[in-house]
C-alpha positions as CSV (number, residue, x, y, z in Angstrom):
1,M,-140.2,-87.3,39.6
2,S,-139.6,-90.8,38.2
3,I,-137.8,-91.1,34.9
4,P,-139.8,-92.8,32.1
5,R,-138.5,-96.3,31.4
6,T,-138.1,-95.5,27.7
7,E,-135.7,-92.7,28.7
8,L,-133.6,-95.0,30.8
9,A,-133.5,-97.5,27.9
10,N,-132.6,-94.7,25.5
11,A,-129.5,-94.0,27.6
12,I,-128.3,-97.5,26.5
13,R,-129.1,-96.7,22.9
14,A,-127.2,-93.4,23.0
15,L,-124.1,-94.8,24.7
16,S,-124.0,-97.8,22.4
17,M,-124.3,-95.9,19.1
18,D,-121.9,-93.2,20.4
19,A,-119.2,-95.7,21.4
20,V,-119.5,-97.7,18.2
21,Q,-119.4,-94.5,16.2
22,K,-116.3,-93.3,18.0
23,A,-114.6,-96.6,17.5
24,K,-115.7,-96.7,13.9
25,S,-116.6,-100.4,14.4
26,G,-118.9,-102.5,16.5
27,H,-122.5,-103.7,16.7
28,P,-125.0,-101.1,17.7
29,G,-128.1,-103.1,16.5
30,A,-128.5,-105.6,19.4
31,P,-127.9,-103.1,22.2
32,M,-130.4,-100.7,20.7
33,G,-132.9,-103.5,20.1
34,M,-132.6,-105.1,23.5
35,A,-132.3,-101.9,25.6
36,D,-136.0,-102.1,26.8
37,I,-135.6,-105.7,27.9
38,A,-132.4,-105.0,29.7
39,E,-133.8,-102.0,31.5
40,V,-136.7,-104.1,33.0
41,L,-134.4,-107.0,34.0
42,W,-131.7,-104.8,35.6
43,N,-133.9,-102.4,37.3
44,D,-136.7,-104.7,38.5
45,F,-135.2,-108.1,39.0
46,L,-131.4,-108.5,38.8
47,R,-129.9,-109.0,42.2
48,H,-126.4,-107.6,42.1
49,N,-124.0,-105.2,43.9
50,P,-121.9,-102.9,41.7
51,A,-119.5,-102.3,44.6
52,N,-118.8,-106.1,44.9
53,P,-119.2,-107.8,41.5
54,A,-118.0,-111.1,42.9
55,W,-120.6,-111.3,45.7
56,P,-121.5,-115.0,45.7
57,G,-125.2,-114.4,46.3
58,R,-125.7,-112.3,43.1
59,D,-127.7,-113.3,40.1
60,R,-125.6,-114.0,37.0
61,F,-126.2,-112.1,33.7
62,V,-124.7,-113.5,30.5
63,L,-124.8,-111.8,27.1
64,S,-124.5,-114.8,24.8
65,N,-124.8,-112.6,21.7
66,G,-121.5,-111.0,22.8
67,H,-121.1,-108.8,19.7
68,G,-123.7,-106.6,21.4
69,S,-121.1,-105.8,24.1
70,M,-122.0,-102.2,24.4
71,L,-125.3,-103.3,25.9
72,L,-123.5,-104.9,28.8
73,Y,-120.9,-102.1,29.1
74,S,-123.7,-99.5,29.2
75,L,-125.6,-101.4,31.9
76,L,-122.4,-101.7,34.0
77,H,-121.5,-98.1,33.7
78,L,-125.0,-96.7,34.3
79,S,-125.8,-98.9,37.3
80,G,-122.7,-97.9,39.1
81,Y,-119.9,-100.4,38.5
82,A,-116.3,-99.2,38.3
83,L,-116.4,-98.8,34.6
84,S,-115.9,-95.1,33.8
85,M,-117.1,-93.0,30.9
86,E,-113.5,-92.9,29.7
87,E,-113.6,-96.7,29.3
88,I,-116.9,-96.4,27.4
89,Q,-115.2,-93.9,25.1
90,N,-112.3,-96.3,24.7
91,F,-114.5,-99.1,23.3
92,R,-112.5,-101.5,21.2
93,Q,-109.2,-99.8,21.9
94,M,-106.0,-101.4,23.1
95,H,-105.9,-102.4,26.7
96,S,-109.3,-100.8,27.5
97,K,-111.8,-102.6,29.8
98,T,-114.3,-102.5,27.0
99,P,-113.0,-104.8,24.2
100,G,-115.1,-105.6,21.2
101,H,-116.6,-108.6,22.8
102,P,-117.1,-109.0,26.6
103,E,-114.0,-110.6,28.1
104,Y,-113.9,-112.0,31.6
105,G,-111.4,-110.2,33.9
106,Y,-111.5,-106.9,32.1
107,A,-114.6,-104.9,33.1
108,P,-116.1,-105.6,36.6
109,G,-119.4,-107.4,36.3
110,V,-118.6,-109.3,33.1
111,E,-119.4,-112.9,34.1
112,T,-117.9,-114.7,31.1
113,T,-116.2,-114.1,27.8
114,T,-118.7,-114.3,25.0
115,G,-118.7,-113.8,21.2
116,P,-118.5,-117.3,19.8
117,L,-122.2,-117.6,19.4
118,G,-124.1,-120.1,21.6
119,Q,-121.4,-120.5,24.1
120,G,-122.7,-117.9,26.4
121,L,-125.9,-119.9,26.6
122,A,-124.0,-123.0,27.5
123,N,-122.0,-121.1,30.1
124,A,-125.2,-119.9,31.6
125,V,-126.4,-123.5,31.7
126,G,-123.3,-124.3,33.6
127,M,-123.8,-121.5,36.1
128,A,-127.4,-122.5,36.7
129,L,-126.3,-126.1,37.1
130,A,-123.7,-125.1,39.6
131,E,-126.3,-123.1,41.5
132,K,-128.6,-126.1,41.6
133,V,-126.0,-128.6,42.7
134,L,-124.5,-126.2,45.3
135,A,-128.0,-125.4,46.7
136,S,-128.8,-129.1,47.0
137,Q,-125.5,-129.8,48.8
138,F,-125.8,-126.8,51.3
139,N,-129.3,-125.4,51.7
140,Q,-131.0,-126.6,54.8
141,P,-134.6,-126.3,56.1
142,S,-135.2,-122.6,57.0
143,H,-131.7,-121.7,55.7
144,T,-131.6,-121.0,52.0
145,V,-128.1,-119.6,51.4
146,V,-127.6,-120.6,47.7
147,D,-130.5,-119.1,45.8
148,H,-129.9,-117.0,42.7
149,Y,-131.0,-116.8,39.1
150,T,-129.0,-117.0,35.9
151,Y,-130.3,-114.7,33.1
152,V,-129.0,-115.0,29.6
153,F,-129.6,-112.9,26.5
154,L,-129.3,-114.6,23.1
155,G,-130.1,-114.0,19.5
156,D,-130.9,-115.8,16.3
157,G,-127.2,-116.6,15.7
158,C,-126.9,-118.3,19.1
159,L,-129.9,-120.5,18.3
160,M,-128.5,-121.5,14.9
161,E,-125.3,-122.8,16.5
162,G,-125.5,-126.5,17.3
163,I,-124.2,-126.0,20.8
164,S,-127.5,-124.3,21.6
165,H,-129.3,-127.6,21.0
166,E,-126.8,-129.6,23.1
167,A,-126.8,-127.2,26.1
168,S,-130.6,-126.4,26.1
169,S,-131.5,-130.1,25.8
170,L,-129.5,-130.9,28.9
171,A,-130.8,-127.9,30.8
172,G,-134.3,-129.1,30.2
173,T,-133.5,-132.6,31.3
174,L,-131.8,-131.4,34.5
175,G,-134.7,-129.1,35.3
176,L,-132.7,-125.9,35.8
177,G,-135.6,-123.8,37.0
178,K,-133.5,-120.8,37.8
179,L,-132.2,-120.4,34.3
180,I,-134.1,-117.7,32.3
181,A,-133.2,-116.9,28.7
182,F,-134.4,-114.0,26.7
183,Y,-134.5,-114.6,22.9
184,D,-133.9,-111.4,21.0
185,D,-136.2,-112.3,18.0
186,N,-135.3,-109.5,15.6
187,G,-135.2,-111.7,12.5
188,I,-131.9,-110.2,11.3
189,S,-128.4,-111.6,11.0
190,I,-125.4,-110.4,9.1
191,D,-126.7,-111.6,5.8
192,G,-130.1,-110.1,6.2
193,D,-133.5,-111.4,7.0
194,V,-133.1,-114.8,8.6
195,Q,-136.2,-116.2,6.9
196,G,-133.9,-117.4,4.2
197,W,-132.0,-119.7,6.5
198,F,-133.6,-119.9,9.9
199,T,-137.3,-120.8,10.0
200,D,-137.3,-123.0,13.1
201,D,-140.4,-123.0,15.4
202,T,-138.3,-121.9,18.4
203,P,-141.0,-122.0,21.0
204,A,-141.9,-125.6,20.0
205,R,-138.2,-126.5,19.9
206,F,-137.6,-125.4,23.5
207,G,-140.9,-126.9,24.6
208,A,-139.6,-130.2,23.3
209,Y,-136.5,-129.7,25.4
210,G,-138.6,-129.5,28.5
211,W,-138.4,-125.7,28.9
212,H,-141.2,-123.4,29.9
213,V,-141.7,-121.0,27.0
214,V,-143.2,-117.5,27.1
215,A,-143.9,-116.6,23.5
216,G,-145.0,-113.6,21.7
217,I,-143.6,-110.9,24.0
218,D,-143.2,-107.4,22.7
219,G,-139.6,-106.7,23.6
220,H,-140.3,-103.0,23.6
221,N,-143.2,-103.2,26.0
222,A,-141.9,-103.0,29.5
223,A,-145.1,-104.3,31.1
224,E,-145.1,-107.4,28.9
225,V,-141.4,-108.1,29.6
226,Q,-142.0,-107.6,33.4
227,A,-144.9,-110.0,33.4
228,A,-143.0,-112.6,31.5
229,V,-140.1,-112.5,34.0
230,V,-142.6,-112.9,36.9
231,T,-144.0,-115.9,35.1
232,A,-140.6,-117.4,34.5
233,R,-139.5,-117.0,38.1
234,A,-142.6,-118.9,39.2
235,Q,-141.3,-122.0,37.4
236,S,-139.1,-123.9,39.8
237,D,-138.7,-127.1,37.8
238,K,-138.0,-125.9,34.3
239,P,-135.8,-123.3,32.6
240,T,-137.7,-120.6,30.8
241,L,-137.3,-119.1,27.4
242,I,-138.9,-115.7,26.9
243,C,-139.3,-114.9,23.2
244,C,-139.1,-111.2,22.7
245,K,-140.0,-109.7,19.3
246,T,-137.7,-106.7,18.9
247,I,-136.5,-104.3,16.2
248,I,-132.7,-104.4,15.6
249,G,-131.2,-100.9,15.9
250,K,-134.5,-99.5,17.3
251,G,-134.5,-95.7,17.1
252,S,-132.4,-95.4,14.0
253,P,-134.8,-94.0,11.4
254,G,-132.7,-95.1,8.4
255,K,-131.3,-98.4,9.6
256,Q,-133.5,-100.0,12.2
257,G,-135.0,-103.4,11.3
258,T,-132.2,-104.1,8.8
259,E,-128.8,-105.8,8.7
260,S,-127.3,-102.3,8.2
261,A,-127.7,-101.8,12.0
262,H,-126.0,-105.0,12.9
263,G,-122.3,-104.8,12.6
264,S,-121.1,-101.3,11.7
265,A,-121.3,-97.8,13.0
266,L,-124.5,-96.0,12.1
267,G,-122.6,-93.0,10.6
268,E,-122.6,-89.4,11.9
269,D,-125.7,-88.3,10.1
270,E,-127.7,-91.4,11.2
271,V,-126.5,-90.9,14.8
272,A,-127.8,-87.3,14.7
273,A,-131.1,-88.5,13.2
274,T,-131.4,-91.2,15.8
275,R,-131.0,-88.6,18.6
276,E,-133.8,-86.6,17.1
277,A,-136.1,-89.7,16.6
278,L,-135.5,-90.8,20.2
279,G,-135.9,-87.3,21.6
280,W,-132.5,-87.7,23.2
281,K,-131.4,-84.1,23.8
282,Y,-127.9,-84.8,25.1
283,G,-124.5,-84.8,23.3
284,P,-122.2,-87.7,22.7
285,F,-121.4,-89.6,25.9
286,E,-123.5,-87.2,27.9
287,I,-125.8,-88.7,30.6
288,P,-127.8,-86.3,32.8
289,A,-127.8,-86.8,36.6
290,D,-131.4,-87.8,36.8
291,I,-130.8,-90.7,34.3
292,Y,-127.8,-91.8,36.3
293,S,-129.9,-91.7,39.5
294,G,-132.6,-93.8,37.8
295,W,-130.1,-96.5,37.0
296,D,-128.0,-96.4,40.2
297,A,-128.0,-99.9,41.8
298,R,-125.4,-99.3,44.4
299,E,-127.6,-98.6,47.4
300,L,-130.0,-101.4,46.7
301,G,-127.1,-103.8,45.8
302,A,-125.4,-103.1,49.1
303,A,-128.6,-103.8,51.0
304,R,-129.2,-107.0,49.2
305,E,-125.6,-108.2,49.9
306,Q,-126.0,-107.3,53.5
307,E,-129.3,-109.2,53.7
308,W,-127.5,-112.2,52.2
309,E,-124.7,-111.9,54.8
310,Q,-127.3,-111.9,57.5
311,T,-128.7,-115.1,56.1
312,M,-125.2,-116.6,56.0
313,A,-124.6,-115.5,59.6
314,A,-127.8,-117.3,60.8
315,Y,-126.8,-120.3,58.7
316,A,-123.4,-120.3,60.4
317,V,-125.0,-120.4,63.8
318,A,-127.3,-123.3,62.9
319,H,-124.8,-125.2,60.7
320,P,-121.3,-124.0,61.5
321,E,-119.4,-126.8,59.7
322,L,-121.5,-126.4,56.5
323,A,-121.1,-122.7,56.6
324,Q,-117.3,-122.9,57.0
325,E,-117.2,-125.5,54.1
326,L,-119.3,-123.3,51.8
327,R,-117.1,-120.3,52.5
328,R,-114.0,-122.4,51.7
329,R,-115.5,-123.6,48.5
330,L,-116.7,-120.3,47.3
331,A,-113.3,-118.8,48.0
332,G,-111.6,-121.5,45.9
333,D,-109.4,-122.8,48.7
334,L,-108.4,-126.4,48.7
335,P,-109.0,-128.5,51.9
336,D,-106.2,-128.4,54.4
337,G,-103.7,-131.1,53.8
338,F,-104.7,-131.9,50.3
339,S,-101.2,-131.4,48.9
340,H,-99.7,-133.6,51.6
341,H,-102.1,-136.4,51.1
342,A,-101.7,-136.2,47.3
343,N,-97.9,-136.5,47.6
344,E,-98.4,-139.5,49.8
345,Y,-100.5,-141.1,47.1
346,I,-97.8,-140.3,44.5
347,A,-95.2,-142.0,46.6
348,Q,-97.5,-145.0,47.0
349,C,-97.8,-145.3,43.2
350,Q,-94.1,-145.1,42.9
351,Q,-93.6,-147.8,45.5
352,E,-96.3,-150.2,44.1
353,G,-94.9,-149.9,40.6
354,A,-98.0,-151.2,38.8
355,A,-98.2,-151.7,35.1
356,I,-101.5,-150.1,34.2
357,A,-103.3,-148.2,31.4
358,S,-103.1,-144.5,32.2
359,R,-106.9,-144.1,31.9
360,K,-107.2,-146.7,34.7
361,A,-104.4,-144.9,36.7
362,S,-106.5,-141.7,36.2
363,Q,-109.5,-143.5,37.8
364,N,-107.4,-144.6,40.7
365,C,-106.3,-141.0,41.2
366,L,-110.0,-140.0,41.4
367,N,-110.5,-142.7,44.0
368,A,-107.6,-141.4,46.0
369,Y,-108.2,-137.6,45.6
370,G,-112.0,-137.6,45.4
371,P,-112.7,-138.3,49.1
372,L,-110.4,-135.3,49.9
373,L,-112.4,-133.0,47.6
374,P,-116.1,-132.5,48.4
375,E,-116.0,-129.8,45.6
376,L,-115.1,-132.3,42.9
377,L,-117.8,-132.4,40.2
378,G,-117.1,-134.8,37.3
379,G,-118.7,-135.9,34.1
380,S,-118.3,-137.5,30.7
381,A,-119.9,-137.2,27.3
382,D,-121.5,-140.6,27.3
383,L,-118.1,-142.4,27.7
384,A,-117.9,-143.0,31.5
385,G,-117.1,-146.7,31.0
386,S,-114.3,-145.9,28.5
387,N,-112.9,-142.7,30.0
388,L,-113.1,-144.3,33.5
389,T,-114.3,-141.1,35.1
390,L,-116.6,-142.6,37.6
391,W,-115.0,-143.2,41.0
392,N,-116.2,-144.9,44.1
393,G,-117.9,-141.8,45.5
394,S,-119.6,-140.7,42.3
395,R,-123.3,-139.9,42.5
396,G,-125.2,-138.7,39.5
397,V,-126.9,-135.3,39.3
398,S,-130.5,-135.4,38.2
399,A,-133.5,-133.0,38.0
400,N,-135.0,-134.5,41.1
401,D,-131.8,-134.9,43.1
402,A,-129.0,-132.5,42.3
403,S,-126.9,-133.2,45.4
404,G,-124.6,-135.6,43.6
405,N,-121.2,-134.9,42.1
406,Y,-121.3,-136.5,38.6
407,I,-122.9,-135.1,35.5
408,Y,-124.0,-137.5,32.7
409,Y,-123.5,-135.0,29.8
410,G,-124.7,-137.4,27.1
411,V,-123.2,-137.2,23.6
412,R,-122.6,-133.4,23.9
413,E,-118.8,-132.8,23.8
414,F,-119.0,-129.1,22.8
415,A,-121.8,-128.2,25.3
416,M,-120.0,-130.2,28.0
417,A,-116.8,-128.1,27.7
418,A,-118.7,-124.9,27.6
419,I,-121.0,-125.9,30.6
420,M,-117.8,-126.8,32.5
421,N,-116.5,-123.3,31.9
422,G,-119.8,-121.9,33.3
423,I,-119.4,-124.1,36.4
424,A,-115.9,-122.9,36.9
425,L,-116.9,-119.3,36.5
426,H,-119.7,-119.8,39.0
427,G,-117.4,-121.0,41.7
428,G,-117.7,-123.6,44.4
429,F,-116.4,-126.6,42.4
430,I,-113.4,-128.2,40.8
431,N,-114.9,-129.8,37.7
432,Y,-113.7,-132.2,35.1
433,G,-115.3,-133.6,32.0
434,A,-114.1,-136.4,29.6
435,T,-114.3,-137.7,26.1
436,F,-111.9,-139.4,23.6
437,L,-109.0,-137.2,22.5
438,I,-110.2,-137.2,18.9
439,F,-113.5,-135.6,20.0
440,M,-111.6,-132.7,21.5
441,E,-112.3,-131.3,18.1
442,Y,-116.0,-131.1,18.8
443,A,-115.2,-129.3,22.1
444,R,-112.3,-127.3,20.7
445,N,-113.7,-123.8,20.9
446,A,-114.9,-124.1,24.4
447,V,-111.5,-125.6,25.5
448,R,-109.9,-122.6,23.9
449,M,-112.3,-120.3,25.8
450,A,-111.3,-121.9,29.1
451,A,-107.7,-121.0,28.4
452,L,-108.7,-117.5,27.3
453,M,-110.6,-116.9,30.5
454,R,-108.0,-118.7,32.7
455,Q,-110.6,-121.0,34.2
456,Q,-109.9,-124.2,36.0
457,S,-111.7,-126.6,33.8
458,I,-110.0,-130.0,33.7
459,F,-110.5,-131.8,30.4
460,V,-109.9,-135.6,30.5
461,F,-109.1,-137.0,27.1
462,T,-108.5,-140.8,26.8
463,H,-107.7,-143.1,23.9
464,D,-104.8,-140.9,23.1
465,S,-103.2,-142.2,19.9
466,I,-103.3,-144.7,17.0
467,G,-102.8,-147.2,19.9
468,L,-106.5,-147.4,20.3
469,G,-106.5,-149.7,17.3
470,E,-109.3,-151.1,15.3
471,D,-111.7,-148.2,15.5
472,G,-109.5,-146.7,12.8
473,P,-108.5,-143.1,11.8
474,T,-112.0,-141.6,12.5
475,H,-111.2,-142.3,16.2
476,Q,-107.4,-142.2,16.2
477,P,-106.1,-138.7,17.2
478,V,-103.1,-137.3,15.3
479,E,-103.1,-133.6,15.3
480,Q,-105.2,-132.9,18.4
481,L,-102.3,-132.8,20.9
482,T,-100.5,-130.2,18.8
483,A,-103.6,-128.0,18.9
484,L,-103.8,-128.3,22.7
485,R,-100.2,-127.5,23.1
486,A,-100.4,-124.5,20.8
487,T,-103.2,-123.0,23.0
488,P,-101.9,-120.2,25.2
489,N,-102.4,-120.8,28.9
490,M,-103.3,-124.5,28.5
491,Q,-101.3,-127.2,30.3
492,T,-101.4,-130.5,28.4
493,W,-100.3,-133.6,30.3
494,R,-99.6,-137.0,28.7
495,P,-98.3,-139.2,31.5
496,C,-96.4,-142.5,30.9
497,D,-97.5,-144.4,34.0
498,A,-99.4,-144.3,37.3
499,V,-96.9,-142.0,39.0
500,E,-97.0,-139.3,36.3
501,S,-100.8,-139.7,36.1
502,A,-101.0,-138.9,39.9
503,V,-98.8,-135.8,39.5
504,A,-100.9,-134.7,36.5
505,W,-104.1,-134.9,38.5
506,K,-102.6,-133.2,41.5
507,T,-101.3,-130.3,39.3
508,A,-104.6,-129.9,37.6
509,I,-106.5,-129.7,40.9
510,E,-104.0,-127.2,42.4
511,R,-103.8,-125.0,39.3
512,R,-106.2,-122.1,39.7
513,D,-105.2,-119.8,36.8
514,G,-106.1,-122.0,33.8
515,P,-107.3,-125.3,32.4
516,C,-105.4,-128.6,32.1
517,A,-105.9,-131.3,29.5
518,L,-105.1,-134.7,30.9
519,I,-104.3,-137.2,28.1
520,F,-104.6,-140.9,28.9
521,S,-104.0,-144.2,27.1
522,R,-106.2,-147.2,26.5
523,Q,-103.3,-149.6,26.6
524,T,-101.4,-150.9,29.6
525,L,-98.1,-149.0,30.3
526,P,-95.2,-150.3,32.3
527,H,-94.1,-148.6,35.5
528,Q,-90.9,-146.5,35.3
529,S,-88.4,-146.6,38.2
530,R,-87.5,-143.2,39.7
531,D,-85.8,-141.6,42.7
532,D,-87.3,-138.8,44.7
533,N,-85.6,-136.1,42.6
534,Q,-87.1,-137.6,39.4
535,V,-90.5,-137.6,41.0
536,A,-90.0,-133.9,41.8
537,G,-89.0,-133.4,38.2
538,I,-92.4,-134.6,37.0
539,H,-93.9,-131.5,38.7
540,R,-91.6,-129.4,36.4
541,G,-93.0,-130.9,33.2
542,A,-89.9,-132.8,32.1
543,Y,-87.0,-134.6,33.7
544,V,-84.2,-137.1,33.0
545,L,-85.7,-140.5,33.4
546,K,-82.7,-142.6,32.3
547,D,-79.1,-141.6,31.7
548,G,-75.8,-143.1,30.7
549,S,-72.7,-142.9,32.8
550,G,-71.1,-140.2,30.7
551,K,-72.0,-137.3,28.5
552,P,-75.0,-138.3,26.3
553,D,-74.3,-139.1,22.7
554,A,-78.1,-138.5,22.0
555,I,-81.2,-137.5,23.8
556,L,-84.5,-139.3,23.4
557,I,-87.6,-137.3,24.4
558,A,-90.9,-139.1,24.8
559,T,-94.4,-138.9,26.4
560,G,-97.1,-141.3,27.4
561,S,-97.0,-144.7,25.9
562,E,-93.9,-144.0,23.9
563,V,-91.7,-143.5,27.0
564,Q,-91.4,-147.3,27.3
565,L,-90.2,-147.3,23.7
566,A,-87.5,-144.7,24.4
567,V,-86.3,-146.6,27.4
568,A,-86.1,-149.9,25.5
569,A,-84.2,-148.2,22.6
570,A,-81.8,-146.5,25.1
571,E,-81.0,-149.9,26.6
572,Q,-80.4,-151.5,23.2
573,L,-78.1,-148.6,22.2
574,A,-76.3,-148.8,25.5
575,S,-75.4,-152.4,24.7
576,K,-73.7,-151.0,21.6
577,G,-71.7,-148.6,23.7
578,R,-73.8,-145.5,23.2
579,Q,-74.6,-143.1,26.0
580,I,-78.3,-142.3,25.7
581,R,-80.4,-140.0,27.8
582,V,-84.1,-140.5,28.1
583,V,-86.3,-137.5,28.9
584,S,-89.9,-138.0,29.9
585,M,-91.8,-134.8,29.1
586,P,-95.4,-135.3,30.3
587,C,-96.2,-131.5,30.2
588,A,-94.1,-129.6,27.6
589,E,-95.8,-126.3,28.5
590,L,-94.8,-126.5,32.2
591,F,-91.3,-127.5,31.3
592,E,-91.0,-124.5,29.0
593,Q,-91.9,-122.3,32.0
594,Q,-89.0,-123.5,34.1
595,D,-85.9,-121.4,34.6
596,P,-83.2,-121.7,32.0
597,D,-80.8,-123.5,34.3
598,Y,-83.2,-126.3,34.9
599,R,-84.1,-126.6,31.2
600,E,-80.4,-126.8,30.5
601,T,-79.8,-129.7,33.0
602,V,-82.6,-131.7,31.2
603,L,-81.8,-130.7,27.6
604,P,-78.2,-129.5,27.4
605,S,-77.8,-127.1,24.5
606,D,-74.6,-128.7,23.3
607,I,-76.3,-132.1,22.7
608,L,-77.8,-131.7,19.3
609,A,-78.5,-135.3,18.5
610,R,-82.1,-135.4,19.7
611,V,-85.0,-137.7,18.8
612,A,-88.6,-137.2,19.9
613,I,-91.0,-140.1,20.0
614,E,-94.7,-139.7,20.2
615,A,-97.5,-141.5,18.3
616,L,-99.2,-138.2,17.4
617,H,-98.3,-135.5,15.0
618,A,-94.6,-134.9,14.5
619,D,-94.4,-131.2,13.8
620,Y,-94.7,-130.0,17.4
621,W,-91.5,-131.6,18.5
622,Y,-89.1,-129.8,16.2
623,K,-89.0,-126.9,18.8
624,H,-87.2,-129.4,21.1
625,V,-85.2,-131.5,18.8
626,G,-84.2,-128.7,16.4
627,L,-84.5,-128.7,12.6
628,D,-81.6,-131.2,12.5
629,G,-83.2,-133.5,15.0
630,R,-85.6,-136.4,14.2
631,V,-89.1,-137.1,15.2
632,V,-90.6,-140.6,15.3
633,G,-94.2,-139.4,15.0
634,M,-97.3,-139.3,12.7
635,T,-97.5,-137.3,9.5
636,T,-100.5,-139.1,8.1
637,F,-103.8,-140.3,9.5
638,G,-103.9,-143.8,11.0
639,E,-105.4,-147.1,9.9
640,S,-107.9,-149.6,11.2
641,A,-106.0,-152.5,12.7
642,P,-104.9,-154.0,16.0
643,A,-102.7,-151.6,18.0
644,D,-99.6,-153.7,17.8
645,E,-99.8,-153.9,14.0
646,L,-100.3,-150.2,13.8
647,M,-97.4,-149.4,16.0
648,H,-95.1,-151.6,13.8
649,H,-96.5,-150.2,10.6
650,F,-95.9,-146.6,11.6
651,G,-92.5,-147.1,13.0
652,F,-93.1,-147.1,16.7
653,T,-90.7,-150.0,17.4
654,T,-87.5,-150.3,19.3
655,D,-85.6,-151.3,16.2
656,N,-86.8,-148.3,14.3
657,V,-86.0,-145.8,17.1
658,V,-82.5,-147.4,17.4
659,A,-82.1,-147.0,13.6
660,V,-83.1,-143.4,13.7
661,V,-80.7,-142.6,16.5
662,E,-77.9,-144.4,14.8
663,D,-78.6,-142.5,11.6
664,I,-78.5,-139.1,13.4
665,L,-75.2,-140.1,15.1
666,V,-73.4,-140.9,11.8
C-alpha cells in the first residue's frame, strides 16, 4: 500500500518540530511550511544517491533559507543518507553533524553552507553556471555526460537581500536553464507580516531578469508543485522561479501562519497539539518503517549512478582523452607537471628581473599558467581592464556559448564572490574573480564563507593601497587587508614584485583546502634580487630579503609596494653603520604556520627593534613587531591626490622610515 504524500511530508514536520523542541532553539516554521514542496522534489525529481553524496552526476539541492536547516536534515535522514536519528536528536549541539544552519562538510549531502540569506541562491547560480560551462566543454553529440539540475529553496528574506538581485540578474542573462528556484511565499519574517516592508511584485521582478516564472502555485498541493517542476524542466534557455504560496509552521494550530512559528520552539503543548492536528500518531523522533520505506532513495539512487557510469563508459570509448580529462577535473587533480612548469616560470621571472606593477605581473602569471590549466575559469566585476584578469586564452561565457573560460560578472562584487563559491563547490574548475581591494567590502561575507567552507576560491584584489592616488579615500583601501588576515583559513598574499606574484598564484592554484586573496598594486614595483633559498622562502610566507654582515640592530618587515621602501631605508641606515635586516612577508598567515625554528631564523626573538611598513592599517602588525615596536602604516583614511604626494604626506618615505628606526634604536 502506498503511503499518502501528506504523511511523508508530515514526517518532515514531526522531525523538525521535535528536534527544535529538544534543542530549545531553532526554526520550525520553514521546514513545516515547505515540507510538501520538498516531498515532491525529492521523491519525484531529485537525482541523487544517498550512498555516494559526491557522485558528480547528481542534481544539486541548496537550502538558501538555511535557518530552516531541519528541513534538509530531515530529508537527508529519511532518504537514506548516513545521518542517524541520534544526529537529528543532537540538532544544534556541539560537534554534531546537524548544526543550527547547514554547514558544508558536516552532514553528508549538504552541498553548501547557508544561513546568510541570499547567498545560497547565489551559490546555486554558481553551481548551475559550472554545470553549463562544463557541459559545453565536454558534452559531445550522442554523449551527454554533464547533465544535472540545480534546485534551490529560498524565502522572503533571501529575496530582500541585495545579493538576490545581483545573482538572479546574471543567471537570467546567462540563460541558466537548469536552475530551478522555489520561492517559499509565506509572507512572514521575524518581525511579522512582510507586507509592512516587502511588497515587491516578485514574479514581475524575475520576469524582468529573464527568468521563466511559474506563479500562483499552492505549495501544499502536490499535484500543482509536480506540474510546476515539469514545466520548469522543459525550459532549456531560462532559469525558473516557482512561486509557492505556503503557510509557515503548517500543522501547528496555535502558531501556523504567524511569526511565532519562525524562530523558536513551538513549546511542549503546541507540539502535542500539532501531532493531533496532523494525525501523526507517533512519539518524538519515531518514524514507522513504512514511512522510511516511502522515503528510501538508496536503491533508485544507486541505479541512477550506475546508469551515469555506463554513460561515462560509452563516452570514454568514443572520446577517451576527453573522458580522462573530465575525470581528472572532477577529482580536483592538477595536470601532470604543473608544479614543475610553474617553478620554471618563477625562475624565469627571477632571471628577467623586470620592474612591473604587480597587477600586470599577475596577468603575466595567467598567461604563463593559463595554458597549463584547462580548468581555469576567471572573471571580474566589470574591472577586467583595471584588474588585468583577461589573459591571451580568455574566452567569454555567454548564454549562447558557455564553452569559454571567462565570466563577465558585471558590477556585482557580492554575487561574484558567492557565485565563485558555488563554482568551487560544484567541482571541475579552479576559479578566480577580481575587483578593487576596497570593494572587497561588498563581497566580504561571501569571502568569509569561502574560508568557512574551505573552498578554493581565488580572490584577486588590485589597487591595493593609498598608492592608487587621485580617486581618493572612497577607493583607497585601509582596513581591508586586516579584515582578510583576521579571517580564519584565508591566505592573503601581497607580493612585492613579479617573482612573489608568480609564487602567490602558484600557491593559490595548488591550495585545495581554502581560499586565497591575491593583493596587487597599480603602481610599478622594482625587482628584488634573490638567491634560490630566498625564492624558496617566498613559499613559506616570509623570508630574509636583505641582511647586514652581523647581528641585526633592527628588523624591517614589509609587504608589496613598501618592500622597496624598506630596502632603501636599510641601505641608508647601513651607510651609517647600522646592521639592518629586511624581511619580506607576502603571506603572513602562511609564515605563521611554519615551524618555530624557521620563524626564529627570520624573526629572531632577541631582536626587539622591529618596524613594519605597509600603506594599509597599522594595527595588524603589532603581533610581529611587539607593543614596543613601530609601524609605518595608516591610522586614518586617505586623501585625493597623486600617489607620490600621498606617500610623502602619510610618511611612506625613506627618510621617515630611517627616522623611525633611529628613534627605536635610541
